C-alpha positions in Angstrom: 14.5 4.7 -10.5 11.5 6.9 -9.4 11.3 10.7 -9.3 9.7 10.9 -5.9 5.8 11.1 -4.9 4.2 13.1 -7.7 1.3 15.1 -6.4 -2.0 15.2 -8.4 -3.3 18.8 -9.4 -5.7 18.2 -6.5 -3.0 17.7 -3.8 -3.8 13.9 -3.3 -0.4 13.0 -1.9 -1.7 12.9 2.2 -4.8 11.0 1.0 -2.8 8.6 -0.9 -0.4 8.0 1.5 -2.9 7.4 4.3 -4.9 5.1 1.9 -2.0 3.2 1.3 -1.0 2.5 4.8 -4.5 1.4 5.6 -4.4 -1.1 2.5 -1.2 -2.4 4.2 -2.7 -2.5 7.4 -5.2 -4.9 6.2 -8.3 -2.9 5.0 -10.0 -3.2 1.8 -8.6 -1.0 -1.0 -12.4 0.3 -1.7 -12.7 0.9 2.0 -9.2 2.6 2.4 -9.5 5.0 -0.4 -13.0 6.1 0.7 -12.2 6.7 4.1 -9.2 8.8 2.9 -11.4 11.2 0.8 -11.4 9.5 -2.7 -14.6 9.8 -4.4 -16.6 6.5 -4.5 -16.5 6.4 -8.3 -12.7 6.5 -7.8 -12.3 4.1 -5.0 -14.3 1.5 -7.7 -11.2 1.2 -9.5 -8.5 0.8 -6.9 -5.8 -0.4 -9.4 -5.7 3.8 -10.0 -4.1 4.2 -6.5 -2.1 0.7 -6.3 -0.4 1.3 -9.9 0.3 5.1 -9.3 3.6 5.8 -9.3 3.4 7.7 -6.2 2.0 4.4 -4.6 5.0 2.6 -6.1 7.5 4.8 -4.7 6.0 4.8 -1.7 5.8 0.8 -1.4 9.5 0.8 -2.3 10.5 3.0 0.1 8.7 1.3 3.1 8.6 -2.3 1.9 12.1 -3.1 -0.1 12.7 -6.1 -1.7 15.2 -7.3 1.0 12.7 -6.9 3.5 9.9 -8.7 1.6 12.4 -11.4 0.8 13.4 -11.6 4.7 9.7 -11.9 5.5 8.9 -14.6 3.1 12.1 -16.6 3.9 11.3 -16.3 7.6 7.7 -17.7 6.9 9.5 -20.7 4.9 11.4 -21.5 8.1 8.3 -21.4 10.4 7.6 -24.4 12.0 4.2 -23.8 13.5 1.2 -21.7 12.5 1.2 -18.2 14.3 -1.2 -18.3 17.1 -0.9 -21.8 18.1 1.2 -23.9 20.6 
């Protein structure tokens, strides 16, 4: 489906991966992008990161549909709120 992670001419591949990891960990997209070397002007448009082919490839590799489906199913089967007795 994808031909692999594309590297921009300015070598953003590593910054992109690090920013995606921070976003998945819960950091706001703008903050993750700035932290990982993106210009503030670019970070104001986080869709450029999230909708890029490289980001989509990384997400598919680390969060395949089967995993997301299992997490959703586990959530539906839950009988208590996390952190409660």
